[in-house]
Structures are given as C-alpha cells and as structure tokens.
C-alpha positions in Angstrom: 0.0 0.0 0.0 2.7 2.4 0.9 4.5 1.8 -2.4 1.4 2.3 -4.3 0.7 5.6 -2.5 4.3 6.7 -3.1 3.9 6.0 -6.9 0.7 8.0 -7.0 2.3 10.9 -5.3 5.2 10.8 -7.7 2.8 10.7 -10.6 0.8 13.6 -9.3 4.0 15.7 -9.2 5.5 14.5 -12.4 4.6 17.5 -14.5 6.5 19.9 -12.2 9.4 17.5 -12.3 9.4 17.5 -16.0 9.1 21.3 -15.9 12.0 21.6 -13.5 14.1 19.3 -15.7 13.4 21.7 -18.6 14.3 24.6 -16.6 17.6 23.2 -15.7 18.3 22.5 -19.4 17.3 26.0 -20.4 19.3 27.7 -17.7 22.3 25.5 -18.5 22.1 26.1 -22.3 21.9 29.8 -21.8 25.0 29.8 -19.5 26.8 27.8 -22.1 25.9 30.2 -24.8 27.3 33.1 -22.7 30.5 31.1 -22.0 30.9 30.5 -25.7 30.8 34.1 -26.3 33.4 34.6 -23.6 35.6 32.0 -25.1 35.6 33.8 -28.4 37.2 36.7 -26.8 39.5 34.9 -24.3 40.5 31.7 -26.1 43.5 31.1 -23.9 42.0 32.1 -20.6 42.1 28.7 -18.7 39.3 29.8 -16.1 36.9 30.4 -19.1 37.9 26.9 -20.6 37.3 25.2 -17.2 33.8 26.9 -17.0 33.1 25.7 -20.5 34.0 22.1 -19.6 31.8 22.2 -16.5 28.9 23.6 -18.4 29.2 21.2 -21.3 29.1 18.3 -18.9 26.2 19.8 -16.9 24.3 20.4 -20.2 24.8 16.9 -21.3 23.5 15.6 -18.0 20.5 18.0 -18.2 19.7 16.8 -21.7 19.8 13.1 -20.5 17.6 14.0 -17.6 15.1 15.8 -19.7 14.9 13.1 -22.2 14.2 10.5 -19.5 11.4 12.6 -18.0 9.9 13.3 -21.6 10.0 9.6 -22.4 8.4 8.7 -18.9 5.6 11.3 -19.4 4.9 10.3 -23.0 4.8 6.5 -22.1 2.7 6.9 -19.0 0.1 8.9 -20.8 -0.2 11.5 -18.2 0.7 15.0 -18.0 -0.6 18.4 -18.9 -0.7 19.0 -22.7 0.0 22.6 -22.3 3.2 21.9 -20.2 4.3 19.4 -22.8 3.7 21.8 -25.6 5.6 24.6 -23.9 8.5 22.4 -23.1 8.5 21.0 -26.7 8.6 24.5 -28.3 10.9 25.9 -25.7 13.2 23.1 -26.3 13.3 23.7 -30.0 14.0 27.4 -29.5 16.9 26.7 -27.0 18.2 24.0 -29.2 18.4 26.2 -32.2 20.1 29.0 -30.3 22.5 26.6 -28.8 23.5 24.9 -32.1 23.9 28.4 -33.8 26.2 29.6 -31.0 28.3 26.5 -31.2 28.7 27.0 -35.0 29.7 30.6 -34.5 32.1 29.8 -31.8 33.9 27.2 -33.8 34.2 29.5 -36.9 35.5 32.3 -34.8 38.0 30.2 -32.8 39.4 28.5 -35.9 40.6 31.9 -37.2 42.1 32.9 -33.7 43.7 29.7 -32.2 43.2 26.5 -34.0 44.5 24.2 -31.4 42.2 25.7 -28.7 39.3 25.6 -31.3 39.8 21.8 -31.8 39.8 21.5 -27.8 36.4 23.4 -27.7 35.1 21.4 -30.7 35.9 18.1 -29.0 34.0 19.1 -25.9 30.9 20.4 -27.8 30.6 17.4 -30.1 28.8 15.2 -27.6 26.2 18.0 -27.0 25.1 17.9 -30.7 24.8 14.2 -30.5 22.6 14.3 -27.3 20.5 17.0 -28.9 19.8 15.0 -31.9 18.8 12.0 -29.7 16.2 14.1 -27.8 14.9 15.7 -31.1 13.3 12.4 -32.1 11.2 12.4 -28.9 10.2 16.1 -29.2 9.1 15.5 -32.7 6.9 12.6 -31.5 5.4 14.8 -28.8 4.6 17.6 -31.2 3.0 15.1 -33.6 0.9 13.6 -30.9 -0.1 16.9 -29.4 -1.1 18.2 -33.0 -3.1 15.0 -33.8 -5.0 15.2 -30.4 -5.8 18.9 -31.2 -7.0 18.1 -34.7 -9.3 15.2 -33.3 -10.6 17.4 -30.4 
C-alpha cells in the first residue's frame, strides 16, 4: 500500500518534475551560450575553458535527464498537454540558439587559435549528439499533440 501511494504521489508531481528538468536544461544552455561568447574573446583563458568544460558536462546531464522525463511522461500517458507543448517548443528554441552559437564559436575560434578551437570542438561534439537524440522524442510529442488537437 505504501509503495502504491508513493507511486501515486510521484505521478501527481510529475509534470512539475518535467518542468524543473526543462528549466535546468534551459538555464544551463543559456549559461553555455554566454560562455561560448566569452571563449571567443578569451580563447587562452584557462578559467573560461574550465567553466566551458563544466557547463558542457552539466548540459549533457540535463539533456539526458530531460529526455528521461519526456519519455516517461509520454509513455505513461499522463501530463498536462499545455506543459508538454511549452517544453517542446521551448526546447526547439533553446536547441536552435545553442547549435547556432556552437557553430559561430567554432568558426571564430578556428581563425584565432586552431589548437584551442579543436579543444572546444571536442567538448561540444557530444552535446550535438545528445540534442539529436532528444529531437526524435520532441518531434513525436509535437506530432501527438497536434493530432490530439485536430481530433478534438
């Protein structure tokens, strides 16, 4: 009985867990974009590079966390459609901004310091792979939400 009640409580709070996961992703991606802009001006500054490394790892973890919660919400069939829609479209906007800034940083850094540009590129490569993996689930959610709205 206690386990069942715990499960029910977790399910009732799940939309806020999903929203919190998205908020962490969005905040971390914004911080990484700001750091990428700093790196373009201070390529050899080791403090900026350390912050970049930490943010890259934090963002990769937040992407995986968000993916897990999105899959769980989708598979469970519960969750507020409005929250899912906000998260899906918010994710698309953050993803597009992030990828654009990653590309800009790579181009700028290649012209300034090729060795450090390759260091930064190596760190960012995994993020793009993680984003691609999550894009599939975001597309599925948008399709499902659109089909539910069309049938309603």
